[in-house]
Backbone atoms as SQL, in Angstrom:
CREATE TABLE atoms (id INTEGER PRIMARY KEY, chain TEXT, resi INTEGER, resn TEXT, atom TEXT, x REAL, y REAL, z REAL);
INSERT INTO atoms VALUES
  (1, 'A', 1, 'UNK', 'N', 18.444, -51.907, -8.945),
  (2, 'A', 1, 'UNK', 'CA', 18.308, -51.482, -7.572),
  (3, 'A', 1, 'UNK', 'C', 19.292, -50.355, -7.248),
  (4, 'A', 2, 'UNK', 'N', 20.516, -50.464, -7.743),
  (5, 'A', 2, 'UNK', 'CA', 21.518, -49.434, -7.501),
  (6, 'A', 2, 'UNK', 'C', 21.091, -48.111, -8.117),
  (7, 'A', 3, 'UNK', 'N', 20.475, -48.161, -9.293),
  (8, 'A', 3, 'UNK', 'CA', 20.012, -46.954, -9.969),
  (9, 'A', 3, 'UNK', 'C', 18.921, -46.266, -9.151),
  (10, 'A', 4, 'UNK', 'N', 18.047, -47.028, -8.535),
  (11, 'A', 4, 'UNK', 'CA', 16.982, -46.476, -7.694),
  (12, 'A', 4, 'UNK', 'C', 17.564, -45.751, -6.482),
  (13, 'A', 5, 'UNK', 'N', 18.563, -46.338, -5.861),
  (14, 'A', 5, 'UNK', 'CA', 19.195, -45.721, -4.697),
  (15, 'A', 5, 'UNK', 'C', 19.912, -44.427, -5.107),
  (16, 'A', 6, 'UNK', 'N', 20.590, -44.451, -6.241),
  (17, 'A', 6, 'UNK', 'CA', 21.284, -43.252, -6.719),
  (18, 'A', 6, 'UNK', 'C', 20.273, -42.144, -7.002),
  (19, 'A', 7, 'UNK', 'N', 19.163, -42.468, -7.632),
  (20, 'A', 7, 'UNK', 'CA', 18.113, -41.460, -7.904),
  (21, 'A', 7, 'UNK', 'C', 17.556, -40.905, -6.597),
  (22, 'A', 8, 'UNK', 'N', 17.348, -41.761, -5.634),
  (23, 'A', 8, 'UNK', 'CA', 16.825, -41.331, -4.336),
  (24, 'A', 8, 'UNK', 'C', 17.810, -40.388, -3.648),
  (25, 'A', 9, 'UNK', 'N', 19.091, -40.695, -3.711),
  (26, 'A', 9, 'UNK', 'CA', 20.109, -39.838, -3.106),
  (27, 'A', 9, 'UNK', 'C', 20.161, -38.486, -3.831),
  (28, 'A', 10, 'UNK', 'N', 20.107, -38.500, -5.154),
  (29, 'A', 10, 'UNK', 'CA', 20.115, -37.250, -5.924),
  (30, 'A', 10, 'UNK', 'C', 18.882, -36.415, -5.582),
  (31, 'A', 11, 'UNK', 'N', 17.719, -37.055, -5.510),
  (32, 'A', 11, 'UNK', 'CA', 16.496, -36.343, -5.146),
  (33, 'A', 11, 'UNK', 'C', 16.617, -35.730, -3.758),
  (34, 'A', 12, 'UNK', 'N', 17.169, -36.493, -2.797),
  (35, 'A', 12, 'UNK', 'CA', 17.304, -35.980, -1.430),
  (36, 'A', 12, 'UNK', 'C', 18.252, -34.783, -1.390),
  (37, 'A', 13, 'UNK', 'N', 19.356, -34.860, -2.133),
  (38, 'A', 13, 'UNK', 'CA', 20.319, -33.749, -2.166),
  (39, 'A', 13, 'UNK', 'C', 19.679, -32.512, -2.791),
  (40, 'A', 14, 'UNK', 'N', 18.974, -32.696, -3.902),
  (41, 'A', 14, 'UNK', 'CA', 18.309, -31.558, -4.549),
  (42, 'A', 14, 'UNK', 'C', 17.235, -30.950, -3.638),
  (43, 'A', 15, 'UNK', 'N', 16.499, -31.795, -2.940),
  (44, 'A', 15, 'UNK', 'CA', 15.476, -31.306, -2.013),
  (45, 'A', 15, 'UNK', 'C', 16.136, -30.504, -0.889),
  (46, 'A', 16, 'UNK', 'N', 17.237, -31.006, -0.339),
  (47, 'A', 16, 'UNK', 'CA', 17.959, -30.319, 0.727),
  (48, 'A', 16, 'UNK', 'C', 18.490, -28.964, 0.249),
  (49, 'A', 17, 'UNK', 'N', 19.092, -28.938, -0.930),
  (50, 'A', 17, 'UNK', 'CA', 19.618, -27.684, -1.487),
  (51, 'A', 17, 'UNK', 'C', 18.480, -26.700, -1.727),
  (52, 'A', 18, 'UNK', 'N', 17.353, -27.181, -2.225),
  (53, 'A', 18, 'UNK', 'CA', 16.191, -26.320, -2.440),
  (54, 'A', 18, 'UNK', 'C', 15.688, -25.707, -1.145),
  (55, 'A', 19, 'UNK', 'N', 15.616, -26.502, -0.098),
  (56, 'A', 19, 'UNK', 'CA', 15.186, -25.977, 1.204),
  (57, 'A', 19, 'UNK', 'C', 16.161, -24.924, 1.728),
  (58, 'A', 20, 'UNK', 'N', 17.454, -25.167, 1.575),
  (59, 'A', 20, 'UNK', 'CA', 18.452, -24.198, 2.034),
  (60, 'A', 20, 'UNK', 'C', 18.344, -22.891, 1.249),
  (61, 'A', 21, 'UNK', 'N', 18.175, -22.988, -0.074),
  (62, 'A', 21, 'UNK', 'CA', 18.034, -21.781, -0.894),
  (63, 'A', 21, 'UNK', 'C', 16.774, -21.012, -0.522),
  (64, 'A', 22, 'UNK', 'N', 15.667, -21.714, -0.289),
  (65, 'A', 22, 'UNK', 'CA', 14.429, -21.061, 0.122),
  (66, 'A', 22, 'UNK', 'C', 14.617, -20.355, 1.472),
  (67, 'A', 23, 'UNK', 'N', 15.295, -20.999, 2.403),
  (68, 'A', 23, 'UNK', 'CA', 15.559, -20.389, 3.705),
  (69, 'A', 23, 'UNK', 'C', 16.390, -19.119, 3.582),
  (70, 'A', 24, 'UNK', 'N', 17.426, -19.170, 2.734),
  (71, 'A', 24, 'UNK', 'CA', 18.251, -17.976, 2.519),
  (72, 'A', 24, 'UNK', 'C', 17.434, -16.855, 1.880),
  (73, 'A', 25, 'UNK', 'N', 16.600, -17.196, 0.899),
  (74, 'A', 25, 'UNK', 'CA', 15.748, -16.200, 0.238),
  (75, 'A', 25, 'UNK', 'C', 14.793, -15.557, 1.237),
  (76, 'A', 26, 'UNK', 'N', 14.175, -16.380, 2.053),
  (77, 'A', 26, 'UNK', 'CA', 13.205, -15.863, 3.028),
  (78, 'A', 26, 'UNK', 'C', 13.888, -14.973, 4.062),
  (79, 'A', 27, 'UNK', 'N', 15.047, -15.402, 4.539),
  (80, 'A', 27, 'UNK', 'CA', 15.783, -14.603, 5.517),
  (81, 'A', 27, 'UNK', 'C', 16.210, -13.262, 4.925),
  (82, 'A', 28, 'UNK', 'N', 16.662, -13.275, 3.699),
  (83, 'A', 28, 'UNK', 'CA', 17.083, -12.038, 3.034),
  (84, 'A', 28, 'UNK', 'C', 15.894, -11.099, 2.826),
  (85, 'A', 29, 'UNK', 'N', 14.761, -11.669, 2.437),
  (86, 'A', 29, 'UNK', 'CA', 13.563, -10.856, 2.223),
  (87, 'A', 29, 'UNK', 'C', 13.087, -10.220, 3.520),
  (88, 'A', 30, 'UNK', 'N', 13.079, -10.987, 4.606),
  (89, 'A', 30, 'UNK', 'CA', 12.665, -10.433, 5.896),
  (90, 'A', 30, 'UNK', 'C', 13.625, -9.350, 6.372),
  (91, 'A', 31, 'UNK', 'N', 14.916, -9.551, 6.192),
  (92, 'A', 31, 'UNK', 'CA', 15.909, -8.546, 6.579),
  (93, 'A', 31, 'UNK', 'C', 15.724, -7.274, 5.766),
  (94, 'A', 32, 'UNK', 'N', 15.444, -7.429, 4.480),
  (95, 'A', 32, 'UNK', 'CA', 15.233, -6.274, 3.605),
  (96, 'A', 32, 'UNK', 'C', 13.983, -5.497, 4.012),
  (97, 'A', 33, 'UNK', 'N', 12.916, -6.198, 4.381),
  (98, 'A', 33, 'UNK', 'CA', 11.681, -5.529, 4.783),
  (99, 'A', 33, 'UNK', 'C', 11.861, -4.769, 6.086),
  (100, 'A', 34, 'UNK', 'N', 12.640, -5.316, 6.996),
  (101, 'A', 34, 'UNK', 'CA', 12.868, -4.645, 8.273),
  (102, 'A', 34, 'UNK', 'C', 13.716, -3.390, 8.117),
  (103, 'A', 35, 'UNK', 'N', 14.592, -3.391, 7.131),
  (104, 'A', 35, 'UNK', 'CA', 15.476, -2.242, 6.970),
  (105, 'A', 35, 'UNK', 'C', 14.802, -1.075, 6.262),
  (106, 'A', 36, 'UNK', 'N', 13.704, -1.317, 5.546),
  (107, 'A', 36, 'UNK', 'CA', 13.002, -0.238, 4.858),
  (108, 'A', 36, 'UNK', 'C', 12.253, 0.623, 5.866),
  (109, 'A', 37, 'UNK', 'N', 12.386, 1.935, 5.793),
  (110, 'A', 37, 'UNK', 'CA', 11.636, 2.788, 6.717),
  (111, 'A', 37, 'UNK', 'C', 10.155, 2.786, 6.356),
  (112, 'A', 38, 'UNK', 'N', 9.333, 2.795, 7.366),
  (113, 'A', 38, 'UNK', 'CA', 7.888, 2.847, 7.152),
  (114, 'A', 38, 'UNK', 'C', 7.479, 4.307, 7.125),
  (115, 'A', 39, 'UNK', 'N', 6.927, 4.710, 6.014),
  (116, 'A', 39, 'UNK', 'CA', 6.651, 6.122, 5.797),
  (117, 'A', 39, 'UNK', 'C', 5.531, 6.651, 6.684),
  (118, 'A', 40, 'UNK', 'N', 4.500, 5.885, 6.878),
  (119, 'A', 40, 'UNK', 'CA', 3.311, 6.420, 7.527),
  (120, 'A', 40, 'UNK', 'C', 3.026, 5.773, 8.873),
  (121, 'A', 41, 'UNK', 'N', 4.048, 5.232, 9.488),
  (122, 'A', 41, 'UNK', 'CA', 3.833, 4.582, 10.760),
  (123, 'A', 41, 'UNK', 'C', 3.468, 5.623, 11.819),
  (124, 'A', 42, 'UNK', 'N', 2.344, 5.437, 12.441),
  (125, 'A', 42, 'UNK', 'CA', 1.913, 6.329, 13.494),
  (126, 'A', 42, 'UNK', 'C', 1.305, 7.627, 13.011),
  (127, 'A', 43, 'UNK', 'N', 1.267, 7.855, 11.700),
  (128, 'A', 43, 'UNK', 'CA', 0.687, 9.082, 11.177),
  (129, 'A', 43, 'UNK', 'C', -0.825, 8.993, 11.137),
  (130, 'A', 44, 'UNK', 'N', -1.463, 10.132, 11.177),
  (131, 'A', 44, 'UNK', 'CA', -2.912, 10.158, 11.161),
  (132, 'A', 44, 'UNK', 'C', -3.419, 10.130, 9.722),
  (133, 'A', 45, 'UNK', 'N', -4.462, 9.356, 9.501),
  (134, 'A', 45, 'UNK', 'CA', -5.085, 9.269, 8.194),
  (135, 'A', 45, 'UNK', 'C', -6.333, 10.159, 8.198),
  (136, 'A', 46, 'UNK', 'N', -6.575, 10.813, 7.071),
  (137, 'A', 46, 'UNK', 'CA', -7.768, 11.647, 6.921),
  (138, 'A', 46, 'UNK', 'C', -8.523, 11.183, 5.687),
  (139, 'A', 47, 'UNK', 'N', -9.811, 11.462, 5.646),
  (140, 'A', 47, 'UNK', 'CA', -10.661, 11.011, 4.550),
  (141, 'A', 47, 'UNK', 'C', -10.912, 12.137, 3.563),
  (142, 'A', 48, 'UNK', 'N', -10.737, 11.826, 2.290),
  (143, 'A', 48, 'UNK', 'CA', -11.029, 12.792, 1.235),
  (144, 'A', 48, 'UNK', 'C', -12.527, 13.072, 1.232),
  (145, 'A', 49, 'UNK', 'N', -12.891, 14.322, 1.230),
  (146, 'A', 49, 'UNK', 'CA', -14.296, 14.714, 1.265),
  (147, 'A', 49, 'UNK', 'C', -15.023, 14.306, -0.021),
  (148, 'A', 50, 'UNK', 'N', -14.298, 14.258, -1.138),
  (149, 'A', 50, 'UNK', 'CA', -14.924, 13.953, -2.420),
  (150, 'A', 50, 'UNK', 'C', -15.097, 12.450, -2.639),
  (151, 'A', 51, 'UNK', 'N', -14.042, 11.659, -2.444),
  (152, 'A', 51, 'UNK', 'CA', -14.086, 10.236, -2.817),
  (153, 'A', 51, 'UNK', 'C', -14.029, 9.280, -1.626),
  (154, 'A', 52, 'UNK', 'N', -13.914, 9.779, -0.409),
  (155, 'A', 52, 'UNK', 'CA', -13.870, 8.977, 0.820),
  (156, 'A', 52, 'UNK', 'C', -12.660, 8.050, 0.927),
  (157, 'A', 53, 'UNK', 'N', -11.603, 8.341, 0.208),
  (158, 'A', 53, 'UNK', 'CA', -10.370, 7.566, 0.317),
  (159, 'A', 53, 'UNK', 'C', -9.540, 8.129, 1.459),
  (160, 'A', 54, 'UNK', 'N', -8.949, 7.243, 2.258),
  (161, 'A', 54, 'UNK', 'CA', -8.089, 7.683, 3.356),
  (162, 'A', 54, 'UNK', 'C', -6.675, 7.915, 2.841),
  (163, 'A', 55, 'UNK', 'N', -6.117, 9.057, 3.205),
  (164, 'A', 55, 'UNK', 'CA', -4.741, 9.404, 2.831),
  (165, 'A', 55, 'UNK', 'C', -4.028, 9.926, 4.074),
  (166, 'A', 56, 'UNK', 'N', -2.697, 9.803, 4.127),
  (167, 'A', 56, 'UNK', 'CA', -1.949, 10.351, 5.265),
  (168, 'A', 56, 'UNK', 'C', -2.127, 11.868, 5.345),
  (169, 'A', 57, 'UNK', 'N', -2.243, 12.367, 6.534),
  (170, 'A', 57, 'UNK', 'CA', -2.499, 13.792, 6.740),
  (171, 'A', 57, 'UNK', 'C', -1.426, 14.668, 6.097),
  (172, 'A', 58, 'UNK', 'N', -0.171, 14.209, 6.123),
  (173, 'A', 58, 'UNK', 'CA', 0.893, 15.038, 5.555),
  (174, 'A', 58, 'UNK', 'C', 0.846, 15.085, 4.031),
  (175, 'A', 59, 'UNK', 'N', 0.121, 14.177, 3.387),
  (176, 'A', 59, 'UNK', 'CA', -0.012, 14.194, 1.932),
  (177, 'A', 59, 'UNK', 'C', -1.341, 14.797, 1.470),
  (178, 'A', 60, 'UNK', 'N', -2.262, 15.002, 2.393),
  (179, 'A', 60, 'UNK', 'CA', -3.592, 15.501, 2.046),
  (180, 'A', 60, 'UNK', 'C', -3.593, 17.023, 1.916),
  (181, 'A', 61, 'UNK', 'N', -4.585, 17.520, 1.206),
  (182, 'A', 61, 'UNK', 'CA', -4.779, 18.964, 1.057),
  (183, 'A', 61, 'UNK', 'C', -5.952, 19.377, 1.931),
  (184, 'A', 62, 'UNK', 'N', -5.829, 20.533, 2.579),
  (185, 'A', 62, 'UNK', 'CA', -6.885, 20.995, 3.474),
  (186, 'A', 62, 'UNK', 'C', -7.450, 22.302, 2.952),
  (187, 'A', 63, 'UNK', 'N', -8.755, 22.369, 2.925),
  (188, 'A', 63, 'UNK', 'CA', -9.444, 23.581, 2.467),
  (189, 'A', 63, 'UNK', 'C', -10.683, 23.764, 3.333),
  (190, 'A', 64, 'UNK', 'N', -10.713, 24.841, 4.096),
  (191, 'A', 64, 'UNK', 'CA', -11.847, 25.197, 4.960),
  (192, 'A', 64, 'UNK', 'C', -12.366, 24.002, 5.757),
  (193, 'A', 65, 'UNK', 'N', -11.487, 23.451, 6.569),
  (194, 'A', 65, 'UNK', 'CA', -11.803, 22.344, 7.472),
  (195, 'A', 65, 'UNK', 'C', -12.178, 21.043, 6.760),
  (196, 'A', 66, 'UNK', 'N', -11.903, 20.919, 5.482),
  (197, 'A', 66, 'UNK', 'CA', -12.169, 19.699, 4.724),
  (198, 'A', 66, 'UNK', 'C', -10.843, 19.155, 4.201),
  (199, 'A', 67, 'UNK', 'N', -10.724, 17.832, 4.119),
  (200, 'A', 67, 'UNK', 'CA', -9.520, 17.186, 3.616),
  (201, 'A', 67, 'UNK', 'C', -9.778, 16.613, 2.232),
  (202, 'A', 68, 'UNK', 'N', -8.745, 16.662, 1.386),
  (203, 'A', 68, 'UNK', 'CA', -8.853, 16.144, 0.019),
  (204, 'A', 68, 'UNK', 'C', -7.580, 15.381, -0.335),
  (205, 'A', 69, 'UNK', 'N', -7.747, 14.360, -1.193),
  (206, 'A', 69, 'UNK', 'CA', -6.587, 13.562, -1.586),
  (207, 'A', 69, 'UNK', 'C', -5.822, 14.187, -2.742),
  (208, 'A', 70, 'UNK', 'N', -6.453, 15.083, -3.501),
  (209, 'A', 70, 'UNK', 'CA', -5.765, 15.732, -4.625),
  (210, 'A', 70, 'UNK', 'C', -6.396, 17.095, -4.883),
  (211, 'A', 71, 'UNK', 'N', -5.689, 17.904, -5.636),
  (212, 'A', 71, 'UNK', 'CA', -6.220, 19.231, -5.955),
  (213, 'A', 71, 'UNK', 'C', -7.425, 19.119, -6.890),
  (214, 'A', 72, 'UNK', 'N', -7.460, 18.094, -7.726),
  (215, 'A', 72, 'UNK', 'CA', -8.608, 17.907, -8.617),
  (216, 'A', 72, 'UNK', 'C', -9.875, 17.642, -7.815),
  (217, 'A', 73, 'UNK', 'N', -9.786, 16.803, -6.790),
  (218, 'A', 73, 'UNK', 'CA', -10.959, 16.518, -5.963),
  (219, 'A', 73, 'UNK', 'C', -11.363, 17.744, -5.140),
  (220, 'A', 74, 'UNK', 'N', -10.379, 18.498, -4.687),
  (221, 'A', 74, 'UNK', 'CA', -10.689, 19.729, -3.953),
  (222, 'A', 74, 'UNK', 'C', -11.446, 20.702, -4.846),
  (223, 'A', 75, 'UNK', 'N', -10.943, 20.880, -6.074),
  (224, 'A', 75, 'UNK', 'CA', -11.585, 21.814, -6.997),
  (225, 'A', 75, 'UNK', 'C', -12.994, 21.361, -7.371),
  (226, 'A', 76, 'UNK', 'N', -13.168, 20.069, -7.598),
  (227, 'A', 76, 'UNK', 'CA', -14.501, 19.551, -7.942),
  (228, 'A', 76, 'UNK', 'C', -15.479, 19.743, -6.791),
  (229, 'A', 77, 'UNK', 'N', -15.019, 19.486, -5.562),
  (230, 'A', 77, 'UNK', 'CA', -15.887, 19.656, -4.406),
  (231, 'A', 77, 'UNK', 'C', -16.272, 21.120, -4.227),
  (232, 'A', 78, 'UNK', 'N', -15.307, 22.029, -4.331),
  (233, 'A', 78, 'UNK', 'CA', -15.594, 23.455, -4.173),
  (234, 'A', 78, 'UNK', 'C', -16.527, 23.956, -5.276),
  (235, 'A', 79, 'UNK', 'N', -16.318, 23.467, -6.497),
  (236, 'A', 79, 'UNK', 'CA', -17.198, 23.856, -7.599),
  (237, 'A', 79, 'UNK', 'C', -18.621, 23.361, -7.352),
  (238, 'A', 80, 'UNK', 'N', -18.742, 22.154, -6.855),
  (239, 'A', 80, 'UNK', 'CA', -20.066, 21.607, -6.545),
  (240, 'A', 80, 'UNK', 'C', -20.751, 22.429, -5.459),
  (241, 'A', 81, 'UNK', 'N', -19.994, 22.856, -4.462),
  (242, 'A', 81, 'UNK', 'CA', -20.571, 23.666, -3.394),
  (243, 'A', 81, 'UNK', 'C', -21.021, 25.033, -3.912),
  (244, 'A', 82, 'UNK', 'N', -20.242, 25.628, -4.804),
  (245, 'A', 82, 'UNK', 'CA', -20.633, 26.910, -5.389),
  (246, 'A', 82, 'UNK', 'C', -21.905, 26.759, -6.232),
  (247, 'A', 83, 'UNK', 'N', -21.973, 25.698, -7.022),
  (248, 'A', 83, 'UNK', 'CA', -23.171, 25.451, -7.837),
  (249, 'A', 83, 'UNK', 'C', -24.391, 25.235, -6.950),
  (250, 'A', 84, 'UNK', 'N', -24.212, 24.554, -5.846),
  (251, 'A', 84, 'UNK', 'CA', -25.311, 24.300, -4.919),
  (252, 'A', 84, 'UNK', 'C', -25.804, 25.605, -4.298),
  (253, 'A', 85, 'UNK', 'N', -24.858, 26.487, -3.933),
  (254, 'A', 85, 'UNK', 'CA', -25.239, 27.777, -3.362),
  (255, 'A', 85, 'UNK', 'C', -26.016, 28.615, -4.383),
  (256, 'A', 86, 'UNK', 'N', -25.584, 28.608, -5.632),
  (257, 'A', 86, 'UNK', 'CA', -26.276, 29.369, -6.678),
  (258, 'A', 86, 'UNK', 'C', -27.694, 28.859, -6.879),
  (259, 'A', 87, 'UNK', 'N', -27.880, 27.539, -6.877),
  (260, 'A', 87, 'UNK', 'CA', -29.222, 26.969, -7.036),
  (261, 'A', 87, 'UNK', 'C', -30.111, 27.323, -5.859),
  (262, 'A', 88, 'UNK', 'N', -29.516, 27.331, -4.643),
  (263, 'A', 88, 'UNK', 'CA', -30.311, 27.693, -3.459),
  (264, 'A', 88, 'UNK', 'C', -30.714, 29.158, -3.486),
  (265, 'A', 89, 'UNK', 'N', -29.848, 30.022, -4.010),
  (266, 'A', 89, 'UNK', 'CA', -30.159, 31.454, -4.102),
  (267, 'A', 89, 'UNK', 'C', -31.228, 31.720, -5.147),
  (268, 'A', 90, 'UNK', 'N', -31.269, 30.912, -6.174),
  (269, 'A', 90, 'UNK', 'CA', -32.255, 31.116, -7.239),
  (270, 'A', 90, 'UNK', 'C', -33.656, 30.696, -6.803),
  (271, 'A', 91, 'UNK', 'N', -33.776, 29.892, -5.821),
  (272, 'A', 91, 'UNK', 'CA', -35.088, 29.418, -5.356),
  (273, 'A', 91, 'UNK', 'C', -35.793, 30.445, -4.575);
């Protein structure tokens, strides 16, 4: 019977210490998240004309009233438009 009580006390102490450690971890994590600056808070998002992915306006590329997420997508879109114009002229 004494051994059972000792095990119960040890379990309760370990459970209490675990809860305290979890609380400290959670508090530290929340404090860390609050201190990090949010890069795109309140910024406007624009849609890439090629892939329809939304990117922050300050990171996007603009070409003739169109927005792009990368120079590769901009170049592919412009090349496609040039090819389309050539096909229309040939008709």
